[in-house]
N, C-alpha and C positions, 0 to 999 in steps of 0.2 A: 504494499500499498503507499501510496507517495501523495502529496496534496497535488493539487493541480491549478490552483486559482485562488486568487485572494476574491472572495465574496464580497466583504463588507468590513470597515470602520468604522467601531463604537467609541464616541467619546465623551465624557462627562461635562453637564450644564448646569450652572444653580439656577439659570432662567433660561429653559429649552426654549421658550417661545424668543425670546429675544437671540439666541444663538440661531434657532430656524430663521429666522428674518435676515440675520447676516450673512447665514451660507444663500438663500434666495437672493436677495438685493445685490449682493456683493458679486458671487461667481455665479448668478441664475442657475442653481439647484432648484429642482422640483421635487416641492415634498410629495411623498407616496404614503399608501397607509399604511399603519403600522399595528401591530395587534396591542390589545391592552394588557402591560406586564405590572399592572396595581400602581404604577408611577409613570409620571409625566415621562414619554419617549416620543421623538420623532422620526422618521426613515425620509432622508432625501434620496432623488437620484443623482447619482455621478457618472455619466457617462454609463456604461455597460454594469457599472458596480455601486452601491448603495453606501451612504453615509449615516449611520445611527446617532442619535443625539440624547442620553439618558440624563435625567435628574439626578442631581447629588444635593444633600442639604447643603455641604460646606465644600469651598474653593479648597480643591485639589492642591498639594504641596507643587512648588513651580518644581517645571521640569524642563526636561530638552527631548525627551520621547515625542516623537511625533511620525507624521505620514507625510509622504509628498505627493502632491496631484498636479495635473497639466492644466493649461487654459487655451485657450486660443488666442487671446490677446494679453500678450506677457506684460507690453508696455501699458497696457488699460489696466489690467490688475494692479500694478505698480504704482500708478497714479491714483487710484482709487484707496491702496491702502496706506499710500501716504498721507492722502486727504485725511483718513482714519485714524492718522496717529497710528497705527498697528503693528508696525514693525518693532521687532524684539528690541531690546535696548543693552542687553548685552554685548562687549567686545567679542565674545567670542564667536557669535553667529551674527555678523554685520548684515545688513538688509538684503546684500545681493554677493554671490562669490560665481567668478569665471572659474569652472575648474580647468585643469588641463589639456583633457581632451575638448572644450570648446562647449561644453554644457552650461547652463546657468541654473544658480538656486537662487530663491529669494526665499524670506524666513519671515514669519509675522506670528501675530499671535491672536485669537477670534477673541470675543465679548467674555468668555469662561476661563480666558490665560492658557486654553490651549496652543499648544507651539507646532506651528505648520510649516509647509513648506511647498512653493509653486517650481514645480521643473521647466526649462524651458532646453531644447537638442541642440542649439546653433547660436553662440554669441554672434557673429557674424550677420543675423538676419535683423538684428535689434540697430536701433538708432541710439548710442552709447551715449549721446548728449543729454539724452532724456532721464537718464542715470545718475549723473554727475560725479561725486564722488563716491556716491551709494556703493557703485560695480565696482570691486575689487577682484583682483588675481587671487586666487587662493595661492598659485605657487609663489606671490608676494608677501603673503604672511604668514606662511607657515612652508617649511621646507618638503620637498617633495622626493623621494627615492624612486627609483626605476618602475618597480612595481606601480608606486601611486600613479605615476604618468601614464600609466597604462589601462586606469580606472573608467568605465565606461556607465554613465548613469542610465543611459537610453540601451537596455538589452535588444529591443526589437533591433533596433539600427543596426547594432553591433553585428546581429546575426544576420541580416541581410546584404551586409558590407562584403 
């Protein structure tokens, strides 16, 4: 037996409705029916996958556990998240990193303080002037060894090549 796919990701929220609105309004996710689990739960369509929001009474501890997803307009997502002041404030995870392979990662937090990442496959398709000093090359911030330089964030593209 082996796992074949990820079906959904489930994250906590102290205000499930506010978090649901955030994902609907910022990312155009579609709310879909969810079963009654005896506490507030919202399911959202994320392409062929699902994002599940579940109610918690207390804010979970600050963490860097996260999931990454893709968008159709990376620059638009950047502008919207900047407008909402949603970028993570730590030095370790700057808003944007260009990876050695040319992929780009953007880190932010949702209204429930969940840490999230948006991924883009090719920095050369982006207008760097949109991001100013927020876009840093990972290799300029953290040393990369030979194996690090071979890392691929988008496995589909690596398999197709």
